[in-house]
N, C-alpha and C positions, 0 to 999 in steps of 0.2 A: 371473476366472481362480483356480482354488483352490489355494492354496500345497500342500498335503500332497501330491496327485495330482502335480502339476508337479515338486515334488523328488523324489519316488518313482520316476518316469519317468526323470529325469535320470540317478539312480543305477541305474538298470536299463540305460540306455543306456551308462554306464560300463563297467559288467561284460560286456555283452554285444557290444558294436561295436568291431571292430579296425580300422575305416578310420579313418585321422586326420581326413581330409575332412570326412568325414560327422560324425565325434563333435564337430570344432570346431564346425560348423554347429550342431549341436543344442543343444549348450552354450551358444553365442552366441544362439539363440533363445530357450532358457527363461530364460537370465540378463537379456536386454531384457524379456522379459515380466513376470519376477518382480520386477525392478526398479520397473517402472510398478505393479505391484501392490503394492510395499513403501511408494512414495510416497502412496499413498492408504489401505493399511490396513495400517501398520506392526505394528499389535495381533496379526495373523495370524500373525507369524513368532516362533517361538521362539529362543532363544539358540543352539541347535545347528542351526538351520535357516540363521541368519545364518553361523555359523562352515564349515558347508556351502558355502555360496554363496561365502566368501571362498577357500575350496579350490579352487572351479571356475575362480576368475580365474587362480590359480596354474597348474592344470592346462591351461587355456587358452592361457596365454604358452608352455607347454611345447610344445603340440602345434603352436603357430605357428611357435615355433623348430626342431620337427623339419621342419615342410613348407618352410621357409626353406631348411633344409639339402640336402632332397631336390633341391632346385633346382642347389645348388652340387655336388652329389656326379658329377654329369655332368663338371665340368670340372676334377677334382681332376688335378693334374700334376706336384705337387712331393710331397716329403717333409713338407715342413712344412704344406702345406694339409691333407695326408692327417692328419697327427697332431693338427691344429686340429680337423678335422671329427670325426674319430674319438672325441675328448675331448666334443666339445659333444654327439653322439651318445648317448656313455654317459652324461654327465649327465642327457639326457631321460629316457633308459631307465631309469634309478634312480629319477627322479621320476613315472613313469609306470608303475613296476614292476607294480602291483597292478592293472593293466588289460591287458585284450587287444591294446591298439596297441603295447605295449612289446615283444610278439614281431615287429611289422612292423618295429620300428627295431632289432631283434637281428637281423631279417634283413639290412635294408639295411648294418649294420656287417659281417657274414659278407660280403656281396658287396662291398662295398669292401677287406675284405680280400684277397679272392681278386684282386682288381686289384693289389695292393702290389708284386709283382715288375714288372710294367710299368711302375708309377709310377716305383720305383727305378730304373728302365733308362732311363727318361724323364728323370729328375732328375740321373740319372750323364752323362747325354750333353749336356745342356743345360751341366752344370758344367765338361766337358771340351772343349765349343765356347768357353765363355767365357775358360777357362784358355788354350786355343789361340790365342785373338785377342790376349790380353793378351801371351804369348810373342812374337809377332809383334810386339807394340808394343815390347816390352822390346829385340827384336833390330833394330828399325830404327838404333841406336846400339850396336851390338856392343863388347864387350871385344874385347880384344887380348892373347894369351898372351905369356908371355915371348919367344918368337921372332917377334913381330908378327903372327901369323897372325890371323884374326878368329876368335870364338868364337861359340858357338850355347849356346841352353838345351837341357839334356837331363836327362831324369829316370830317376833312379836308385832303389836301393832305399832310399835315405834322404830321397828327394824331388829337388827340383830343384837344377840346378847349370850353371853354366858349364862347356861342354868344348869343346877345341878343334877346328875344323873339318876340319883334318887328321889327325884319329885315324884309323887306329894309327899314323901316322908321327910325331905329335905327342901326347902324354899329357897335356898340360896342363890342370888344371882349376882352377876358382874357385868359392867359394860365393856365394850371392846374398847381396847387402846385405839387410839387415833391411827397407829399403824396396822393394825389389825382391821379397823374400819376402811382404810384406804385400799389395803389389799383386797378385800371382798368385793369392794364397788369399783374398783378400776379397770 
């Protein structure tokens, strides 16, 4: 294998191929062949050739990370997952900015951003379900108002509180204890 044509072919692939799968395959094939060639004829490589090949290892890692993220994109269902994946996609896009594959990454970021309202809605629904279950748990041993009526947890403009179940005939309220508040919001 001749070193110079192989490196030029690799550079051309980087400049023209937008498919991450195909580009990764080409890089891996060329790097494998060039490593074999280097082990038998190291004098055929210049210092700039070696630096270029090292950069291909970094580019290869970013392409692999992007391909792994593509699999995760389908299952994004919470804001924390969304934020994590978008930040990782942005890192990959920045690292591969000078190559056509970065446009594909940008497209995936836009597609994920379009799903953000639905992801927020799912996240809010799960959070509300967890809070409802915790309220039910706390209400298993309800407080009593000064008139000895049982109290239930209510939600107001300032958050959750205990309110008398006989409202509007009894307007007694009580704040949640710090432990109860932590339990609801954790």
